[in-house]
VOTI-265867 format. One line per 5 residues: number of its first residue (from 0); their letters; for each residue x, y, z of N, C-alpha, C, O. Coordinates in steps of 0.001 Angstrom, whole numbers, plus 500000, padded with zeros to 6 digits. Layout:
N
NUM = a = X,Y,Z,X,Y,Z,X,Y,Z,X,Y,Z  ...
END
This chain:
296
0 = mlpsr = 137642,427799,044614,138622,428240,044346,138761,429902,044919,137885,430749,044745  139830,430093,045502,139972,431582,046204,139951,432537,045170,140404,432268,044058  139418,433725,045473,139884,434677,044736,141196,435081,044473,142165,434485,044944  141308,436329,043547,142723,436730,043193,143315,437233,044442,142559,437655,045317  144542,437232,044610,145367,437422,045936,145271,438917,046172,145488,439382,047290
5 = rflps = 145006,439542,045316,144991,441134,045636,143716,441373,046242,143611,442460,046810  142716,440609,046256,141349,440868,047160,141531,440214,048444,140668,440284,049319  142599,439593,048585,142558,439038,049906,143883,439893,051116,145061,439568,051265  143181,440920,051739,144165,441716,052329,144527,440795,053576,143793,439863,053905  145662,441101,054227,146231,440354,055380,145520,440395,056627,144827,441391,056833
10 = tsllv = 145565,439569,057418,144904,439424,058646,145048,440636,059565,144090,440970,060262  146119,441262,059598,146689,442417,060282,145782,443500,059920,145109,444161,060711  145823,443611,058752,144953,444798,058060,143490,444932,058544,142994,445965,058993  142816,443633,058373,141604,443552,058377,141040,443532,060117,139879,443710,060485  142212,443268,060970,142027,443180,062579,142040,444676,062642,141101,445174,063263
15 = afesv = 142964,445524,062095,143061,447009,062455,141705,447540,061970,141155,448250,062812  141215,447420,061141,140018,448013,060270,139046,447615,061290,138409,448501,061862  138847,446300,061604,137628,445999,062212,137587,446645,063875,136566,446996,064465  138832,446676,064350,138989,447492,065657,138456,448903,065645,137667,449376,066464  139067,449595,064462,138808,450933,064295,137451,451096,064056,136988,452082,064629
20 = srtgs = 136432,450265,063204,135390,450529,063101,134171,450327,064109,133072,450881,064097  134683,449381,064976,133927,449035,066184,134194,449996,067373,133301,450131,068210  135307,450640,067499,135481,451365,068307,135296,452914,068047,135111,453807,068874  135388,452982,066789,135221,454512,066052,136308,455352,066627,136010,456492,066983  137556,454922,066765,138609,455764,067303,139883,454854,066906,140066,453678,067222
25 = vtaaa = 140748,455719,066105,142222,455004,065991,142969,454990,067281,143735,454037,067426  142898,455819,068196,143589,455733,069520,143153,454478,070346,143958,453742,070918  141632,454287,070351,141279,453102,070967,141512,451859,070465,141637,450893,071217  141598,451757,069088,142031,450476,068390,143537,450403,068627,143955,449319,069033  144410,451383,068438,145849,451288,068883,145780,450724,070289,146326,449630,070431
30 = reldl = 145307,451176,071172,145296,450558,072498,144695,449072,072775,145119,448275,073613  143805,448918,072039,143208,447463,072117,144318,446435,071322,144470,445242,071585  144873,447024,070535,146185,446067,069640,147318,446203,070089,148263,445535,069670  147419,447056,070982,148770,447256,071472,149878,447746,070524,151061,447416,070609  149326,448608,069574,150134,449472,068582,150165,450962,068851,149551,451550,069742
35 = tqsav = 150826,451383,068110,150888,453123,067842,149816,453296,067117,149274,452494,066356  149441,454698,067456,148080,455178,066784,148649,455367,065072,147939,455344,064066  150184,455556,065151,150449,455948,063370,150545,454268,062760,150426,454079,061549  150725,453326,063530,150943,452002,062825,149415,451576,062391,149205,451076,061286  148401,451803,063306,146993,451643,062935,146521,452496,061782,145826,451985,060904
40 = srqik = 146838,453676,061743,146550,454523,060497,147174,454034,059347,146513,453880,058321  148425,453757,059393,149190,453218,058210,148297,451999,057748,147840,452030,056605  148015,450900,058597,147192,449783,058305,146166,450091,057619,146089,449582,056501  145017,451056,058096,144090,451461,057513,144248,452060,056040,143543,451682,055104  145191,452981,055935,145352,453540,054582,145966,452395,053543,145746,452498,052336
45 = aleeq = 146704,451364,054054,147141,450278,053133,145941,449589,052594,145697,449408,051401  145046,449139,053855,143886,448509,053250,142840,449243,052317,142091,448582,051597  142805,450622,052346,141956,451448,051533,142801,451694,050173,142203,452261,049259  144002,451351,049995,144914,451721,048764,144752,449980,048250,144601,449819,047039  144775,449004,048935,144707,447658,048377,143046,447443,047634,142759,446856,046591
50 = lgvel = 142291,448042,048453,140668,447888,048037,140579,449014,046883,140080,448661,045814  140938,450076,046996,140723,451117,045979,139419,451489,046431,138563,451555,045549  139041,451767,047702,137851,452299,048540,138150,452924,049396,139080,452543,050107  137522,454048,049645,137895,454856,050982,136764,454325,052008,135569,454409,051723  137214,453791,053183,136568,453355,054222,136171,454256,055641,135395,453917,056535
55 = flrer = 136805,455253,055553,136804,456198,056621,136553,457651,056104,137248,458041,055165  135640,458460,056630,135815,459845,056597,136547,460343,057681,136189,460024,058815  137634,461163,057498,138527,461838,058630,137921,463091,058902,137640,463852,057976  137660,463421,060269,137023,464733,060485,137763,465304,061759,137304,465128,062888  138936,466001,061517,139862,466443,062567,140385,465133,063440,141162,464314,062949
60 = qtvrl = 139964,465050,064540,140620,464037,065241,139697,462772,065269,139929,461938,066145  138731,462565,064442,137889,461596,064637,137711,461004,063343,138066,461658,062363  137126,459659,063166,137078,458748,061900,135613,458231,061874,135111,457744,062887  134973,458336,060766,133495,457810,060726,133553,456739,059396,134221,456977,058390  132926,455815,059541,132895,454867,058284,131892,455380,057303,130756,455766,057581
65 = tlagd = 132501,455332,056011,131659,455670,054927,130375,454430,054656,130437,453390,055311  129593,454577,053963,128523,453605,053910,129409,452404,053250,129374,451364,053909  130042,452375,052295,130806,451189,051968,131783,450460,053065,131899,449242,053202  132454,451465,053808,133006,451010,054911,132306,450158,056170,132792,449292,056898  130896,450783,056131,130110,450287,057304,129673,448810,056582,129838,447846,057330
70 = ayare = 129265,448575,055551,128770,447374,054811,130031,446351,055020,129904,445200,055437  131233,446951,054668,132447,445897,054868,132459,445654,055990,132387,444454,056258  132544,446537,057037,132802,446003,058460,132075,444953,058795,132572,444003,059399  130963,444997,058484,129969,443883,058877,130295,442621,058475,130120,441690,059261  130700,442447,057477,131118,441279,056627,132564,440656,057190,132766,439450,057328
75 = ireal = 133361,441527,057437,134753,441470,058093,134514,440771,059563,135012,439732,059997  133710,441561,060106,133452,441244,061511,133221,439851,061762,133839,439232,062627  132232,439283,060926,131810,437894,060717,132573,437002,060305,132538,435856,060752  133508,437459,059244,134582,436571,058716,135613,436364,059852,136066,435240,060070  135918,437246,060444,136896,437170,061629,136591,436421,062494,137376,435589,062948
80 = rriss = 135122,436603,062980,134598,435722,063971,134646,434147,063896,134877,433446,064882  134392,433638,062565,134389,432510,062161,135805,432116,062072,136115,431064,062631  136700,432778,061471,138227,432237,061811,138591,432056,063149,139344,431114,063394  138280,432633,063888,138442,432770,065320,138123,431323,065987,138850,430546,066606  136660,431260,065594,135918,430130,066021,136594,428716,065468,136686,427714,066178
85 = aslnl = 136934,428769,064447,137473,427536,063715,138990,427397,064382,139459,426304,064701  139620,428535,064530,141000,428463,065152,140805,427798,066701,141611,426957,067099  139728,428220,067499,139489,427741,068819,138994,426007,068895,139437,425166,069677  138131,425847,068013,137712,424526,067703,138867,423467,067404,138854,422352,067925  139904,423908,066496,140792,423016,066192,141909,423017,067395,142524,421990,067685
90 = ranph = 142100,424190,068025,142822,423924,069188,142422,423107,070297,143204,422403,070937  141164,423215,070521,140561,422365,071588,140275,420907,071201,139983,420132,072112  140329,420472,069972,140244,419084,069395,141118,418970,068213,140673,418880,067069  142436,418978,068529,143243,418755,067468,143408,417484,066407,143796,417489,065239  142990,416460,067208,142774,415152,066745,141402,414597,066195,141381,413592,065485
95 = ggtln = 140425,415182,066493,139267,414818,066153,138765,415796,065168,139514,416507,064498  137036,415816,065076,136379,416667,064397,135525,417356,065445,135243,416929,066565  135162,418504,064877,133977,419455,065681,132634,419397,064926,132653,419487,063698  131690,419279,065461,130502,419456,064736,129644,420586,065805,129427,420544,067016  129328,421468,064867,128679,422721,065302,126977,422348,064984,126524,422392,063840
100 = lailp = 126242,422024,066048,124933,421719,066069,124025,422859,066600,124312,423491,067617  123042,423060,065944,122012,424154,066126,120829,423479,066628,120119,422862,065834  120495,423539,068069,119264,423012,068652,118041,423808,068975,118149,424977,069345  116792,423172,068838,115662,423788,069441,115616,423578,071360,115627,422497,071948  115577,424672,071862,116066,424801,073139,115388,423765,074177,116141,423246,075002
105 = tfgtr = 114113,423452,074192,113544,422363,074956,114119,420982,074576,114663,420271,075422  113975,420584,073160,114412,419405,072517,115856,419130,072933,116172,418001,073309  116748,420136,072876,118022,420028,073263,118393,419719,075017,119321,419056,075481  117562,420288,075565,117799,420290,077088,117015,418946,077485,117640,418155,078192  115863,418649,077147,115007,417537,077642,115324,416160,076925,115311,415094,077540
110 = wlapr = 115632,416277,075480,115828,414921,074866,117414,414730,074587,118118,413802,074986  117812,415897,073764,119296,415421,073457,120284,415246,074445,120896,414191,074610  120466,416420,075197,121514,416498,076297,121505,415424,077142,122651,415207,077534  120609,414568,077645,120613,413484,078441,121221,412081,077543,121712,411069,078045  121055,412322,076332,121609,411089,075408,123237,411464,074966,124133,410650,074741
115 = lgrfl = 123303,412742,074924,124509,412899,074254,125679,412380,074682,126614,412363,073881  125868,411844,076049,126985,411498,076657,127332,409898,075768,128481,409506,075564  126308,409277,075407,126504,408122,074792,127190,408174,073393,127936,407308,072935  126799,409378,072773,127591,409536,071325,129188,410038,071725,130196,409620,071155  129171,410751,072525,130663,411029,072719,131365,410042,073430,132575,410164,073619
120 = tanpg = 130662,408975,073886,131566,407814,074567,131922,407051,073426,133024,406502,073400  130984,406931,072309,131385,406027,071064,132080,406653,070290,132636,406025,069389  132261,408076,070400,133023,408892,069211,134075,409949,069953,134060,411176,069860  134904,409196,070642,135769,409933,071568,136558,411209,070893,136927,412091,071668  136809,411340,069619,137669,412268,068936,136499,413341,068493,136844,414233,067718
125 = vtinl = 135376,413306,068868,134424,414392,068038,134138,415400,069296,134109,414979,070452  133938,416722,068969,133648,417758,069959,132496,418307,069362,132471,418702,068197  131422,418343,070235,130007,418789,069521,129999,420233,070412,130290,420273,071608  129589,421474,069556,129195,422798,070134,127685,422839,069804,127255,422516,068697  126931,423238,070791,125490,423393,070733,125284,424911,070719,125725,425537,071683
130 = vtrls = 124724,425507,069832,123753,426602,069809,122288,426743,069723,121715,425778,069216  121648,427605,070057,120282,427506,069843,119551,428334,068492,119779,429521,068262  118895,427720,067893,118240,428446,066751,116730,427913,066671,116408,426725,066690  115969,428876,066588,114282,428600,066683,113735,428530,065378,112579,428127,065252  114590,428960,064107,114028,428748,062858,115103,428675,061870,116252,429082,062041
135 = pfdfr = 114607,428096,060775,115547,427782,059951,116350,428863,059311,115706,429841,058930  117712,428867,059113,118884,429726,058689,119323,429313,057388,118912,428303,056818  120195,430144,056920,120976,430032,055809,122426,429456,055943,123337,430211,056281  122656,428124,055681,123844,427561,056346,124945,427999,055665,126018,427638,056148  124994,428820,054466,125943,429303,053900,126486,430626,054808,127629,431075,054728
140 = ldsid = 125581,431073,055557,125906,432481,056274,126366,432213,057783,126736,433067,058589  126264,430872,057979,126553,430524,059740,127652,429497,059516,127815,429009,058398  128385,429171,060522,129339,428198,060877,128649,426969,061498,129167,426475,062499  127477,426412,060970,126694,425649,061514,126736,424272,060706,126582,424303,059486  126903,423296,061247,127254,421805,060358,125815,421212,060182,125569,420654,059113
145 = aaihf = 125006,421276,060986,123654,420791,061237,122668,421446,062147,122988,422213,063055  121448,421093,061845,120508,421710,062997,119139,420735,063027,118629,420067,062127  118787,420911,064311,117544,420080,064506,116441,420860,064170,116325,422005,064606  115361,420181,063201,114475,421097,062463,113174,420311,062944,113011,419091,062911  112217,421357,063432,110999,420835,063422,110023,421456,062340,110084,422648,062038
150 = ghphw = 109201,420652,061826,108484,421216,060955,108159,420200,059514,108323,418981,059465  107740,420944,058582,107673,420055,057283,108983,419771,056471,109951,420527,056542  108966,418754,055772,110585,418546,055235,111031,419457,054198,111328,419025,053085  111100,420731,054499,111547,421851,053682,112534,422698,054194,112293,423428,055155  113561,422672,053672,114582,423918,054339,115752,423922,052901,116521,423021,052566
155 = pgael = 115572,425037,052374,116082,425623,051151,117674,425438,051340,118268,425894,052317  118195,424840,050475,119701,424609,050418,120070,423284,051444,121261,423007,051588  119279,422665,051984,119796,421670,052887,119279,420382,052753,118214,420398,052137  119718,419035,053178,119171,418107,052989,118622,417579,054591,119187,417956,055618  117427,416645,054583,116915,416374,055875,116821,414922,056007,116404,414229,055078
160 = tflms = 117227,414394,057226,116963,412977,057371,115959,413225,058731,116114,414029,059651  114950,412302,058523,113707,412147,059338,114193,411552,060602,114894,410543,060521  113885,412091,061855,114212,411667,063113,112947,410896,063917,113031,409720,064268  111832,411689,064140,110701,411279,064891,109461,412238,064415,109518,413347,063884  108407,411508,064752,107115,412241,064791,106771,412593,066219,107518,412195,067113
165 = ertvp = 105591,413380,066531,105339,414069,067828,103813,414000,068198,102895,414391,067477  103715,413507,069290,102148,413635,069669,102161,414622,070945,102979,414620,071865  101169,415371,070786,100917,416618,071883,099599,416291,072865,098546,415853,072400  099784,416538,074145,098552,416199,075047,098486,417589,075757,099472,418277,076020  097028,417944,076063,096796,419077,076717,097000,418937,078262,096179,418346,078962
170 = acspe = 098088,419486,078735,098575,419058,080175,098313,420499,081133,098356,421664,080737  098053,420029,082409,097927,421140,083332,098259,420436,084794,098567,419254,084943  098162,421179,085576,098464,420455,087217,097190,419913,087458,096125,420243,086936  097426,418981,088368,096007,418357,088905,095182,419121,089565,093958,419018,089481  095829,420006,090324,094910,420917,091196,094071,421827,090183,092884,422053,090421
175 = frsrh = 094737,422372,088992,094165,423143,088096,092784,422171,087404,091709,422705,087130  092985,421072,087251,092052,420158,086416,090932,420001,087513,089761,420088,087146  091202,419792,088733,090288,419771,089786,089213,420823,089986,087995,420656,090044  089999,422070,090091,089448,423292,090372,088514,423742,089252,087470,424336,089523  088861,423478,088043,088056,423891,087006,086936,422623,086505,086057,422752,085653
180 = aista = 087216,421534,087204,086264,420548,086866,086195,420059,085490,085122,419849,084924  087331,419879,084956,087697,419471,083630,087200,418099,083276,087660,417216,084000  086352,417697,082315,086111,416413,082048,086011,416091,080395,086316,415006,079899  085606,417057,079781,085606,416974,078489,086570,418036,077562,087273,418832,078185  086593,418042,076357,087345,418728,075560,086554,419985,075345,087092,421064,075098
185 = qdlld = 085407,419828,075437,084618,421168,075503,084803,422214,076631,084703,423437,076542  085051,421568,077549,085240,422390,078889,086648,423353,078750,086747,424387,079410  087651,422930,077880,088723,423594,077779,088419,425130,077133,089243,426032,077281  087355,425299,076520,087100,426523,075957,086858,427395,077184,086867,428607,076968  086668,427036,078288,086221,428016,079381,087315,428079,080231,087086,428667,081288
190 = vpllh = 088515,427615,080069,089521,427766,081185,090849,428456,080372,090850,428392,079143  091850,429040,081001,093039,429587,080390,093702,428906,079478,093841,427759,079902  094224,429046,078348,095020,428196,077418,096535,428857,077178,096789,430040,076952  097220,428031,077263,098666,428484,076960,099163,428174,075530,099009,427075,074997  099735,429169,074988,100212,429236,073565,101437,429198,073372,102215,429750,074150
195 = lttrp = 101882,428463,072175,103349,428626,071671,103473,429560,070765,102660,429493,069843  104367,430557,070732,104341,431622,069653,104761,430926,068306,104266,431279,067235  105904,429698,068427,106081,428949,067065,105110,428191,066599,105222,427828,065429  103942,427766,067358,102752,427101,066884,101282,427602,067242,100411,426997,067868  101246,428802,066706,099961,429696,066852,098576,429058,066605,097582,429445,067218
200 = dawer = 098549,428246,065852,097372,427335,065357,097109,426329,066172,095987,425822,066186  098135,425887,066986,097898,424278,067581,096614,424164,068346,095887,423196,068125  096321,424950,069109,094831,424845,069850,093753,424896,068917,092734,424251,069164  093843,425565,067896,092752,425511,066942,092675,424173,066185,091583,423646,065969  093772,423655,065806,093575,422429,065210,093350,421122,066224,092950,420005,065897
205 = wfadn = 093721,421589,067534,093464,420527,068626,091733,420243,068653,091128,419191,068444  091242,421528,068975,089928,421620,068992,089066,421004,067660,088073,420297,067832  089530,421333,066428,088874,421041,065481,089128,419432,065169,088318,418834,064460  090283,418752,065725,090326,417340,065754,089510,416808,066572,089228,415628,066362  088932,417451,067658,088056,416745,068717,086528,417306,068611,085703,417345,069524
210 = gvnfq = 086359,417745,067208,085091,418244,066962,084405,419232,067844,083187,419121,067981  085060,420203,068469,084638,421131,069019,084618,422480,068340,085575,422904,067692  083240,423279,068555,082967,424133,067758,083738,425500,068462,083581,425538,069683  084355,426362,068023,084991,427623,068912,084923,428798,067682,084877,428651,066461  084935,429924,068452,084974,431339,067724,086382,431631,067551,086914,431536,066446
215 = tvhgm = 087056,432009,068669,088418,432186,068976,088975,431722,070213,088340,431537,071252  090449,431510,069998,090841,430854,071164,092005,431869,071809,092932,432142,071047  092034,432465,073189,092862,433342,073452,093721,432778,074620,093319,431747,075160  094688,433272,074989,095582,432874,076147,096730,433486,076040,097018,434228,075101  097684,433141,077277,099042,433740,077248,099884,433037,076335,099638,431867,076041
220 = lfdqf = 101014,433756,075788,101932,433344,074844,103155,433105,075271,103561,433926,076093  104013,432098,074935,105129,431618,075402,105957,431269,074106,105416,430866,073076  107338,431461,074246,108119,431380,073137,108853,429962,073091,109341,429484,072067  108860,429292,074490,109562,428052,074607,108551,427269,075473,107749,427712,076294  108851,425637,074982,107973,424589,075721,108288,424660,077147,107405,424559,077999
225 = ataaq = 109463,424822,077416,109942,424655,078973,109310,425529,079703,108875,425090,080768  109052,427033,079382,108294,428067,080141,106740,427721,080136,106050,428042,081104  106200,427067,079043,105020,427132,078930,104714,425845,079951,103689,425811,080632  105775,424735,079977,105340,423628,080834,105210,423987,082395,104424,423532,083227  106354,425066,082548,106341,425461,083950,104907,426364,084462,104316,426421,085541
230 = aamag = 104739,426853,083463,103274,427655,083704,102203,426809,083972,101302,427050,084775  102320,425787,083265,101040,424697,083382,101366,424142,084623,100375,423953,085329  102315,423856,085060,102473,423166,086486,102074,423985,087452,101425,423569,088411  102492,425504,087272,102281,426505,088336,100574,426675,088190,100130,427653,088791  099821,426040,087639,098322,426186,087535,098057,427477,086935,097256,428230,087489
235 = lgval = 098697,427849,085758,098304,429113,085056,097246,428664,083839,096489,429527,083394  097209,427528,083395,096455,427374,082389,096838,425659,081726,097580,424809,082217  096211,425616,080766,096285,424291,079831,097191,424488,078808,096974,425372,077980  098258,423733,078739,099484,423860,077507,099389,422737,076648,099278,421638,077190  099412,422807,075351,099439,421523,074534,101174,421443,074351,101873,422299,073811
240 = lptfl = 101665,420049,075018,102814,420032,075144,103119,418665,074493,102289,417763,074609  104247,418472,073826,104835,416998,073285,104972,416003,074575,105509,416287,075646  104400,414860,074239,104574,414030,075491,105697,413325,075628,105753,412501,076540  106736,413501,074805,108173,412968,075185,108951,414123,075674,110034,413835,076183  108634,415331,075627,109334,416322,076300,109003,416479,077893,109691,417107,078698
245 = iydel = 107894,415828,078144,107506,416132,079383,106954,414863,080208,106012,414730,080989  107997,413932,079675,107692,412543,080255,107956,412578,081795,107229,411983,082591  108859,413190,082099,109294,413024,083731,108156,413693,084638,107838,413269,085749  107600,414785,084006,106745,415626,084802,105345,414741,084766,104593,414763,085740  105084,414074,083757,103674,413443,083633,104066,412092,084656,103407,411805,085655
250 = krgdl = 104987,411519,084295,105523,410140,085509,105609,410767,087083,105402,410036,088051  105863,411872,087192,105677,412311,088583,104478,412853,089140,104206,412896,090339  103664,413329,088034,102356,413700,088363,102114,415238,088664,101051,415681,089099  103287,416025,088363,103472,417160,088264,102469,417856,087248,101903,418938,087402  102380,416962,086149,101343,417587,085141,100694,416332,084796,101226,415236,084974
255 = iaavd = 099437,416521,084258,098521,415415,083995,097825,415871,082773,098020,417023,082386  097003,415052,082105,096189,415357,080749,095048,415931,081365,094452,415362,082280  094698,417103,080874,093379,417908,081335,092475,416874,080776,091773,416274,081590  092377,416570,079533,091616,415201,078791,092435,414362,077996,093405,414805,077382  092053,413032,077976,092898,412165,077526,092583,412276,075914,091798,411473,075410
260 = remes = 093115,413130,075245,093089,413374,073919,094228,413961,073162,094407,415154,072917  095001,412908,072816,096356,413439,072421,096266,413628,070906,095381,413052,070274  097251,414500,070249,096940,414800,068820,098308,414566,068283,099304,414941,068901  098373,413898,067042,099769,413742,066285,099726,415076,065409,098846,415504,064663  101139,415651,065800,101417,416774,064888,101715,416413,063561,102242,415358,063208
265 = seryy = 101288,417504,062717,101441,417247,061449,103045,417395,060953,103523,416770,060007  103632,418175,061635,105001,418342,061358,105945,417306,062353,105583,416760,063395  107277,417223,061674,107960,416089,061997,109439,416579,062512,109871,417628,062034  110165,415923,063386,111577,416309,063664,112494,415571,062559,112429,414414,062144  113346,416592,062229,114416,416122,061200,115829,416669,061448,115864,417620,062229
270 = laypt = 117048,416241,060918,118117,416712,061310,118431,417179,059761,118458,416482,058747  118669,418656,059928,119002,419421,058423,120584,419576,058441,121214,419748,059484  121092,419507,057327,122404,419822,057208,122710,420271,055551,122009,419814,054648  123773,421158,055307,123959,421250,054054,124616,420284,053195,125562,419608,053600  124092,420188,051891,124565,418870,051037,126251,418608,051123,126838,417561,051395
275 = erady = 126709,419713,050848,128259,419778,050796,128926,419103,051856,130035,418570,051815  127817,419213,053187,128854,418669,054469,128251,417240,054742,128650,416631,055735  127426,416743,054012,126923,415295,054009,127967,414394,054415,127687,413652,055356  128975,414311,053966,130169,413302,053985,131053,413940,055024,132188,413470,054960  130926,414764,055867,131696,415363,056826,131898,414262,057920,130854,413988,058511
280 = aplea = 132838,413677,058259,132753,412483,059138,132086,412543,060589,131404,411653,061096  132406,413712,061123,131649,414080,062574,130297,414107,062302,129569,413669,063193  129729,414555,061191,128342,414804,060865,127730,413421,060679,126724,413021,061265  128510,412688,059727,128009,411129,059417,127942,410343,060727,127061,409512,060948  128763,410601,061446,128483,409836,062742,127529,410264,063725,126940,409480,064469
285 = frrwi = 127393,411389,063727,126093,411990,064571,124805,411487,063920,123985,410979,064684  124496,411558,062562,123485,411218,061901,123090,409664,062052,121929,409253,062070  124062,408995,062142,123823,407605,062188,123346,407394,063675,122343,406728,063930  124053,407947,064562,123542,407987,066180,122439,408369,066377,121668,407641,067002  122046,409567,065929,120714,410138,066408,119523,409516,065696,118441,409446,066278
290 = vreaa = 119699,409021,064347,118451,408117,064026,118323,407154,064800,117208,406902,065258  119507,406335,065154,119152,405250,066051,118444,405560,067322,117565,404768,067661  118712,406691,068153,118334,407007,069294,117019,407495,069331,116331,407481,070352  116610,407979,068108,115332,408378,068007,114135,407319,067666,112927,407559,067674  114655,406332,067424,113975,405205,066840,113681,404190,067981,112930,403231,067799
295 = i = 114353,404458,069258,114172,403726,070302,112760,404099,071093,112443,403486,072113
END
């Protein structure tokens, strides 16, 4: 249920306010909106009178946001962005539906993108927009319908559908393994190791699973699998990488297992989505499709 009409200012007033708050100038806002300065000033005044709150401090020929105005500007800017995005999506796909999907970078480029054509062919009325998110977020504050989640089955305010498990392998270039004469899990303590910032304890768990005693594990840090894989191929060290994300590199021989000791991750891949969007037709279609793809 929408709030009282008196708390819903017209879009023209909000657009004028957002422009002045962003540019810090009535003159610049007037130029941006193709209006006169007096027209913009009247819109700001009308908005303040409707809200009963002073949004700007007037100082000679300049304006400056009040504390209340600054907080309001942040909210309004995001609201206008979402309205603009929704309108653009509708214009681009007036007869179907739009699914805004948050993806993990390497999962999206290596696993999802090559398969996505099959979904779009089977669902010609659906448009998918992809954005990158590295960690869980609040669906209520973002215009995202669903997200690919890697971790434990917990996301506050969201439902989770299981997609797949994951196995990782210590991977490096053939030249690197030969140069360091790696033959056992113990040998990896003596070579450079490549770490993912999102999985800071992965190597510790791998060594523990393989019965290797260690004090500390050091090495280079990467924020994405793709860059860690490139570094491993370049001979910079050994990286713990999901086998399904480096399938092509392993097949070509650009990467090989430093030692043949795979480890199953304790976390899993899930499709996360807010409960109230569960019946949204594009999301339903995508959920059915990606579950089937993940099972292949």
